Each structure stands twice: as structure tokens, then as C-alpha cells.
N, C-alpha and C positions, 0 to 999 in steps of 0.2 A: 620432486614435488607431486603429491597426490592430486590427480585431476579432479575438477569439479564434478564430473560424472561419477567417478569412483567413490568420492566422498558421499554423494547423494545415494548411490546404490548401497553402500555400506550401511548408511543410516536407515534406509528403507528395509533392509534385511535384518537389522538388529532386533532380536525377538523380545526384548524386555523394556518395559517403561522405566523401571528402576535403573538409574545410572545414565539415562539418555541425556539429561541436561549436562552432566559432567563430560560425557563423550562429545557432545556438540561443541562445548567450549574448548576441549582439547584439540579436536580436529581443526577448529577455526583459528586458534591462536598458534598452534604448532605447525599447521599447514595452511597458511592464509591463502585467500582467493575465493572466488565465487563457487557456489555449490549448485549443481543442477539437480532438482528434486521434484518428484511427482507426489502431489498431495491429495487431499480429499476432493471429491467431485471430479477427479481426473485432471485437475489443474496442474500444469507444469510451471515451475518457478525457477528463476535464477536468484539465489539467495546469498546473503552475507551473514555468515554464522555469528558475527560479532553483534549484529543488530537485534534488538529485543523482539520485534515483530517476526523477523526471520527465524529467530530461535524458537519461538512458539510454533511456527509452522513446521519446523524440523522436528519438534518434540511431539506435537499433537496431530500433524497432518493438515491443520488449518488454524486460522486465527479467529477467535470470537465466533465459534461455530453456532452457538445458540442464536446470536443476533443475525447471522447469515441465513440460517434456516427460516427464521421468522420473516425476514425481509423477502426472501425468495418466494415464500408461500403467499405473502401479501401481494407481491407483484403479479404472481400467477392468478390469484383469485380476482384481483381488480383489473386484470388485463392491461397493465400499464404499458404504454408504448414509448416511454422516455424515462430513463434512469439517470439522475444527476448525482455524481459522487464528488462532493466538495471536501477536499482534503483526502485525495485518493491514495496517498502514500505509494506502495508498490502494486496496488491494484487488487487487493484481496477481495473486496466487495464487488468491484466491477467484473472480475473474472468469474466469480460465483454466479452473478446475475446472468452473464452471457452464457454460461455453461448449463445453468439449471432452469432458466425461464425462457419464454418466447419473446422477451423484450429485445428488440434488435437495434435500438438507438440508445447508446450509452455515452454520455458526455462527462468527462472527468476534469477536475481542476487540481493541479499539483504544482505549486510554485517552487518547491525544493528541488533543485536540479539533480541531485543524487537519486532521490526517490523517483523522479520522473524518468530518468534514464533506465533505471532498473525496471520500472513499470513498462517502458517501451519494449524491453527485452522479454518480459512476461507476455505481453500482447503477441509478439512475434512467435514465441514458443507454443502458444495455444492457437495460432492462426486466426486471430480475432481482429485484425487490422480493419476489416470492413464493418465492424460493429462498435468498436470502441475508439472514441476521439479523446485525446488528452490535450488540455489547454494549460498555458503557463500562468494565467492570471491568478491572483489571490482574490477570492470573492469577499467583498466588503460592503459597507453602507455608503461608500463614496467612490469617486473616480480619481485617478491620478497615479502617483507612485509612492512606494513606501519601502522601508527597510525590513527585510525578512531575516530573522535570526535563526541560524542553523545549529542544530545539536550535533556535535561531531566528536564528543569525548570517546577516544578509541577503546577505553576500558569499560565504558558504560554507554555504549552507543544505543540511542533510542530515537531514531529519526522522526518518529511520530510526534515528538515534542518540539520540533521546529515550529516557529510561530511568528506572527506579526508583533506580538508583545515581547518586550525586552525581558530576558530572564532575570535581570537585576531588579526589575520592578516588583518581584515577588509574585508575579502572575502564575509562574510555573515553578513552585518551590523545589520540586524533585528533579528538575532538569539540570544537567551538568554539561559543561564543555561548550558553552555558547561563544566560541572563539571566532566564528565565521559569520558573515552576513552577506546578503546579495540585495541589490535593488530590484524590486519587482513592480509590475503594474497591478494596481488594484482597481476593481470595477464592480458595479452593481449587477447582480444577476439578471435583472429585468432589462438591462441595456445590452446584455451580451447575447441573449437568446430570445427567440419568439416562441412562446409556448401556448398560444391561444388554441383552445380546442384539444389539447393533449391531455392524456392521462399520465400523471407524473409521479414517480417515486423519487425521494431525495434522501440521501445519507449525508449528514453534515457533521464534520468535526469542528 
């Protein structure tokens, strides 16, 4: 089996954009397992080549670069001292803020356990455990517990589509594979954190 490091190195050295998507899919399904990859901004990732967001990082070096650049510029210009990433997934935004700005207090919310575990690996790989905190709650307008629906279709994995809303309700018509769910705690943001006097930037999914 090709190791995660060798797969990541091979993709990093591949000189052409053309054919990269097919190459990622071939490596991910023919040789399954995590991929260790160095992307844009010097961020290091543990990636799953079957997952949509991970595929985009492997293809482009980063996910949603334009939005990331705008966010990091705004945080720097406004000297934000707290960044909240609500729906952090595998930590693309949090890692960029930590690596590209002076904001040292980064609190993230990610109720999907698969995403959260992968995010924890990415924090470790970048040595950012002193700056990034990951919480398990789903931010909502109420307190209590709820069912969190997980997108797990192996052929069309897109974990960014996991949601508090049922897929069958038509809220997320393009989501597939909502065959799993977990019980999560939901909470109001203003009861979880004290932010008085802080300069805050928020990314909200």
C-alpha cells in the first residue's frame, strides 16, 4: 500500500493541473488511506482523497482561497484578537488564520466527529495546539440536544454537508448518503463564550 506521505509527495510534485482530479481519485480509491499533504500558506494537512473539500486542497493547494485571503486581510487590518469558526470542518479557515495573522485566540465548533478528529490531526501537524481550541457543540439558537445528520456516502463524500437539518426535508437537496447520525449538544454562542471587549471575526457555515 502506498503510504500517505508518498501519495502526498507524488501529488505535490505532479507538474500539471490537467489530469490532477483524475489522479487524486485514482490514488484515493485504488490506494485508500489518509494523505499527508503540504498546501498553500505552509499548512500541513492529513487528508481523505474521497472527500470533496480534501480533493480541492489536493488539487489547488487550498480550499476557497479568495475567501481565505479576504478574511485574513480583514483580521489583520482590524487587529482581531478572537476568531470563531462555526462549522470548522477539517480546519481550513482556522489554520489559515493561525498561520497568516496575529490572531492568537481561535475557537472552533465542529460537531461531526470525523471532521473533528481530522481537524485535531491538522492542528497537531502544524503545531497549533496552543492557539486553536475545538469544541464539540453545534451552535444554535437554543440549548439542549439534537440529532446531527452525517454525510457518509463513500462514492460522493462531502462531509461539509453534514447538518442539523434532515436531508430528507429537502434542506440540502444535493447531499447524499445521510445514513448516519449522532446526538450532539446544541448551545447558544453567547452562553458558551464571554466576548465582552474583544475584537471578533466570525466565519459561520
